[in-house]
PDB file of N, CA, C and O in Angstrom:
ATOM      1  N   MET A   1     122.919  87.025  94.335  1.00  0.00           N
ATOM      2  CA  MET A   1     121.554  87.282  93.950  1.00  0.00           C
ATOM      3  C   MET A   1     121.263  88.767  94.144  1.00  0.00           C
ATOM      4  O   MET A   1     121.653  89.351  95.156  1.00  0.00           O
ATOM      5  N   ILE A   2     120.590  89.369  93.193  1.00  0.00           N
ATOM      6  CA  ILE A   2     120.257  90.789  93.251  1.00  0.00           C
ATOM      7  C   ILE A   2     118.752  90.940  93.412  1.00  0.00           C
ATOM      8  O   ILE A   2     117.969  90.354  92.665  1.00  0.00           O
ATOM      9  N   TYR A   3     118.365  91.732  94.394  1.00  0.00           N
ATOM     10  CA  TYR A   3     116.954  92.025  94.613  1.00  0.00           C
ATOM     11  C   TYR A   3     116.684  93.450  94.152  1.00  0.00           C
ATOM     12  O   TYR A   3     117.418  94.367  94.520  1.00  0.00           O
ATOM     13  N   THR A   4     115.646  93.648  93.354  1.00  0.00           N
ATOM     14  CA  THR A   4     115.307  94.996  92.902  1.00  0.00           C
ATOM     15  C   THR A   4     114.058  95.521  93.581  1.00  0.00           C
ATOM     16  O   THR A   4     113.865  96.732  93.682  1.00  0.00           O
ATOM     17  N   THR A   5     113.211  94.619  94.048  1.00  0.00           N
ATOM     18  CA  THR A   5     112.004  95.000  94.772  1.00  0.00           C
ATOM     19  C   THR A   5     111.801  94.024  95.921  1.00  0.00           C
ATOM     20  O   THR A   5     111.919  92.810  95.756  1.00  0.00           O
ATOM     21  N   ILE A   6     111.495  94.577  97.084  1.00  0.00           N
ATOM     22  CA  ILE A   6     111.248  93.748  98.256  1.00  0.00           C
ATOM     23  C   ILE A   6     109.844  94.048  98.754  1.00  0.00           C
ATOM     24  O   ILE A   6     109.471  95.206  98.943  1.00  0.00           O
ATOM     25  N   LEU A   7     109.074  92.993  98.962  1.00  0.00           N
ATOM     26  CA  LEU A   7     107.708  93.103  99.463  1.00  0.00           C
ATOM     27  C   LEU A   7     107.688  92.608 100.899  1.00  0.00           C
ATOM     28  O   LEU A   7     108.137  91.500 101.190  1.00  0.00           O
ATOM     29  N   VAL A   8     107.162  93.439 101.800  1.00  0.00           N
ATOM     30  CA  VAL A   8     107.043  93.036 103.196  1.00  0.00           C
ATOM     31  C   VAL A   8     105.563  93.046 103.568  1.00  0.00           C
ATOM     32  O   VAL A   8     104.842  94.011 103.314  1.00  0.00           O
ATOM     33  N   GLN A   9     105.135  91.944 104.175  1.00  0.00           N
ATOM     34  CA  GLN A   9     103.749  91.816 104.596  1.00  0.00           C
ATOM     35  C   GLN A   9     103.628  92.291 106.036  1.00  0.00           C
ATOM     36  O   GLN A   9     104.407  91.883 106.899  1.00  0.00           O
ATOM     37  N   LEU A  10     102.656  93.149 106.292  1.00  0.00           N
ATOM     38  CA  LEU A  10     102.452  93.682 107.631  1.00  0.00           C
ATOM     39  C   LEU A  10     101.165  93.128 108.215  1.00  0.00           C
ATOM     40  O   LEU A  10     100.146  93.044 107.528  1.00  0.00           O
ATOM     41  N   ASP A  11     101.215  92.753 109.480  1.00  0.00           N
ATOM     42  CA  ASP A  11     100.045  92.258 110.192  1.00  0.00           C
ATOM     43  C   ASP A  11      99.353  93.456 110.834  1.00  0.00           C
ATOM     44  O   ASP A  11      99.977  94.198 111.593  1.00  0.00           O
ATOM     45  N   ILE A  12      98.079  93.649 110.538  1.00  0.00           N
ATOM     46  CA  ILE A  12      97.389  94.830 111.066  1.00  0.00           C
ATOM     47  C   ILE A  12      97.137  94.727 112.566  1.00  0.00           C
ATOM     48  O   ILE A  12      96.819  95.731 113.203  1.00  0.00           O
ATOM     49  N   ASP A  13      97.272  93.536 113.141  1.00  0.00           N
ATOM     50  CA  ASP A  13      97.030  93.342 114.567  1.00  0.00           C
ATOM     51  C   ASP A  13      98.308  93.310 115.400  1.00  0.00           C
ATOM     52  O   ASP A  13      98.249  93.108 116.613  1.00  0.00           O
ATOM     53  N   ALA A  14      99.444  93.504 114.773  1.00  0.00           N
ATOM     54  CA  ALA A  14     100.716  93.434 115.499  1.00  0.00           C
ATOM     55  C   ALA A  14     101.586  94.635 115.133  1.00  0.00           C
ATOM     56  O   ALA A  14     101.420  95.223 114.064  1.00  0.00           O
ATOM     57  N   PRO A  15     102.513  94.999 116.019  1.00  0.00           N
ATOM     58  CA  PRO A  15     103.421  96.105 115.704  1.00  0.00           C
ATOM     59  C   PRO A  15     104.242  95.809 114.447  1.00  0.00           C
ATOM     60  O   PRO A  15     104.780  94.714 114.286  1.00  0.00           O
ATOM     61  N   ALA A  16     104.328  96.783 113.582  1.00  0.00           N
ATOM     62  CA  ALA A  16     105.026  96.597 112.306  1.00  0.00           C
ATOM     63  C   ALA A  16     106.458  97.118 112.336  1.00  0.00           C
ATOM     64  O   ALA A  16     107.239  96.821 111.432  1.00  0.00           O
ATOM     65  N   THR A  17     106.811  97.879 113.345  1.00  0.00           N
ATOM     66  CA  THR A  17     108.102  98.553 113.359  1.00  0.00           C
ATOM     67  C   THR A  17     109.299  97.618 113.178  1.00  0.00           C
ATOM     68  O   THR A  17     110.132  97.893 112.314  1.00  0.00           O
ATOM     69  N   PRO A  18     109.434  96.533 113.938  1.00  0.00           N
ATOM     70  CA  PRO A  18     110.618  95.674 113.747  1.00  0.00           C
ATOM     71  C   PRO A  18     110.708  95.101 112.336  1.00  0.00           C
ATOM     72  O   PRO A  18     111.791  95.041 111.754  1.00  0.00           O
ATOM     73  N   ARG A  19     109.593  94.690 111.801  1.00  0.00           N
ATOM     74  CA  ARG A  19     109.585  94.106 110.456  1.00  0.00           C
ATOM     75  C   ARG A  19     109.944  95.166 109.416  1.00  0.00           C
ATOM     76  O   ARG A  19     110.682  94.888 108.471  1.00  0.00           O
ATOM     77  N   LEU A  20     109.425  96.373 109.590  1.00  0.00           N
ATOM     78  CA  LEU A  20     109.729  97.447 108.641  1.00  0.00           C
ATOM     79  C   LEU A  20     111.194  97.859 108.714  1.00  0.00           C
ATOM     80  O   LEU A  20     111.814  98.124 107.684  1.00  0.00           O
ATOM     81  N   ILE A  21     111.742  97.915 109.898  1.00  0.00           N
ATOM     82  CA  ILE A  21     113.155  98.276 110.049  1.00  0.00           C
ATOM     83  C   ILE A  21     114.038  97.254 109.340  1.00  0.00           C
ATOM     84  O   ILE A  21     114.961  97.623 108.614  1.00  0.00           O
ATOM     85  N   PHE A  22     113.754  95.969 109.552  1.00  0.00           N
ATOM     86  CA  PHE A  22     114.537  94.926 108.892  1.00  0.00           C
ATOM     87  C   PHE A  22     114.391  95.013 107.375  1.00  0.00           C
ATOM     88  O   PHE A  22     115.383  94.941 106.650  1.00  0.00           O
ATOM     89  N   ALA A  23     113.163  95.166 106.896  1.00  0.00           N
ATOM     90  CA  ALA A  23     112.922  95.247 105.452  1.00  0.00           C
ATOM     91  C   ALA A  23     113.629  96.464 104.858  1.00  0.00           C
ATOM     92  O   ALA A  23     114.167  96.394 103.753  1.00  0.00           O
ATOM     93  N   GLN A  24     113.628  97.561 105.582  1.00  0.00           N
ATOM     94  CA  GLN A  24     114.302  98.771 105.107  1.00  0.00           C
ATOM     95  C   GLN A  24     115.812  98.542 105.011  1.00  0.00           C
ATOM     96  O   GLN A  24     116.445  98.992 104.056  1.00  0.00           O
ATOM     97  N   GLN A  25     116.384  97.858 105.976  1.00  0.00           N
ATOM     98  CA  GLN A  25     117.820  97.571 105.946  1.00  0.00           C
ATOM     99  C   GLN A  25     118.183  96.698 104.747  1.00  0.00           C
ATOM    100  O   GLN A  25     119.184  96.944 104.073  1.00  0.00           O
ATOM    101  N   VAL A  26     117.377  95.691 104.487  1.00  0.00           N
ATOM    102  CA  VAL A  26     117.632  94.810 103.345  1.00  0.00           C
ATOM    103  C   VAL A  26     117.489  95.588 102.043  1.00  0.00           C
ATOM    104  O   VAL A  26     118.311  95.445 101.138  1.00  0.00           O
ATOM    105  N   ALA A  27     116.448  96.409 101.948  1.00  0.00           N
ATOM    106  CA  ALA A  27     116.226  97.196 100.735  1.00  0.00           C
ATOM    107  C   ALA A  27     117.395  98.150 100.483  1.00  0.00           C
ATOM    108  O   ALA A  27     117.837  98.308  99.345  1.00  0.00           O
ATOM    109  N   ARG A  28     117.884  98.772 101.525  1.00  0.00           N
ATOM    110  CA  ARG A  28     119.034  99.674 101.362  1.00  0.00           C
ATOM    111  C   ARG A  28     120.279  98.911 100.920  1.00  0.00           C
ATOM    112  O   ARG A  28     121.029  99.377 100.063  1.00  0.00           O
ATOM    113  N   LYS A  29     120.492  97.747 101.504  1.00  0.00           N
ATOM    114  CA  LYS A  29     121.670  96.942 101.166  1.00  0.00           C
ATOM    115  C   LYS A  29     121.696  96.595  99.684  1.00  0.00           C
ATOM    116  O   LYS A  29     122.755  96.624  99.057  1.00  0.00           O
ATOM    117  N   PHE A  30     120.542  96.269  99.124  1.00  0.00           N
ATOM    118  CA  PHE A  30     120.459  95.867  97.727  1.00  0.00           C
ATOM    119  C   PHE A  30     120.004  97.001  96.810  1.00  0.00           C
ATOM    120  O   PHE A  30     119.774  96.790  95.619  1.00  0.00           O
ATOM    121  N   GLU A  31     119.874  98.211  97.375  1.00  0.00           N
ATOM    122  CA  GLU A  31     119.381  99.369  96.616  1.00  0.00           C
ATOM    123  C   GLU A  31     118.074  99.015  95.907  1.00  0.00           C
ATOM    124  O   GLU A  31     117.886  99.309  94.727  1.00  0.00           O
ATOM    125  N   ALA A  32     117.184  98.379  96.657  1.00  0.00           N
ATOM    126  CA  ALA A  32     115.920  97.893  96.109  1.00  0.00           C
ATOM    127  C   ALA A  32     114.762  98.784  96.546  1.00  0.00           C
ATOM    128  O   ALA A  32     114.858  99.524  97.526  1.00  0.00           O
ATOM    129  N   ASP A  33     113.679  98.695  95.804  1.00  0.00           N
ATOM    130  CA  ASP A  33     112.441  99.357  96.198  1.00  0.00           C
ATOM    131  C   ASP A  33     111.781  98.515  97.284  1.00  0.00           C
ATOM    132  O   ASP A  33     111.889  97.288  97.287  1.00  0.00           O
ATOM    133  N   LEU A  34     111.098  99.187  98.203  1.00  0.00           N
ATOM    134  CA  LEU A  34     110.417  98.492  99.288  1.00  0.00           C
ATOM    135  C   LEU A  34     108.922  98.744  99.176  1.00  0.00           C
ATOM    136  O   LEU A  34     108.478  99.889  99.094  1.00  0.00           O
ATOM    137  N   ILE A  35     108.157  97.667  99.172  1.00  0.00           N
ATOM    138  CA  ILE A  35     106.701  97.752  99.124  1.00  0.00           C
ATOM    139  C   ILE A  35     106.168  97.085 100.379  1.00  0.00           C
ATOM    140  O   ILE A  35     106.528  95.947 100.681  1.00  0.00           O
ATOM    141  N   ALA A  36     105.316  97.783 101.110  1.00  0.00           N
ATOM    142  CA  ALA A  36     104.684  97.222 102.301  1.00  0.00           C
ATOM    143  C   ALA A  36     103.224  96.927 101.981  1.00  0.00           C
ATOM    144  O   ALA A  36     102.545  97.728 101.339  1.00  0.00           O
ATOM    145  N   LEU A  37     102.750  95.771 102.436  1.00  0.00           N
ATOM    146  CA  LEU A  37     101.390  95.332 102.135  1.00  0.00           C
ATOM    147  C   LEU A  37     100.706  94.896 103.420  1.00  0.00           C
ATOM    148  O   LEU A  37     101.244  94.097 104.186  1.00  0.00           O
ATOM    149  N   ALA A  38      99.517  95.432 103.643  1.00  0.00           N
ATOM    150  CA  ALA A  38      98.690  95.007 104.775  1.00  0.00           C
ATOM    151  C   ALA A  38      97.266  94.851 104.269  1.00  0.00           C
ATOM    152  O   ALA A  38      96.769  95.679 103.506  1.00  0.00           O
ATOM    153  N   SER A  39      96.626  93.794 104.697  1.00  0.00           N
ATOM    154  CA  SER A  39      95.231  93.599 104.301  1.00  0.00           C
ATOM    155  C   SER A  39      94.470  92.968 105.452  1.00  0.00           C
ATOM    156  O   SER A  39      95.041  92.299 106.313  1.00  0.00           O
ATOM    157  N   ALA A  40      93.191  93.196 105.442  1.00  0.00           N
ATOM    158  CA  ALA A  40      92.342  92.649 106.514  1.00  0.00           C
ATOM    159  C   ALA A  40      91.402  91.610 105.950  1.00  0.00           C
ATOM    160  O   ALA A  40      90.606  91.032 106.689  1.00  0.00           O
TER     161      ALA A  40
END
């Protein structure tokens, strides 16, 4: 399976660093674009 875009949801009340690091690693592995989304 090939991923071209990865969307990661961020919780505004919790630290985002671990989730962003993981999402970045996956995006790099698949040479995909990374989109981060946070909403209140």
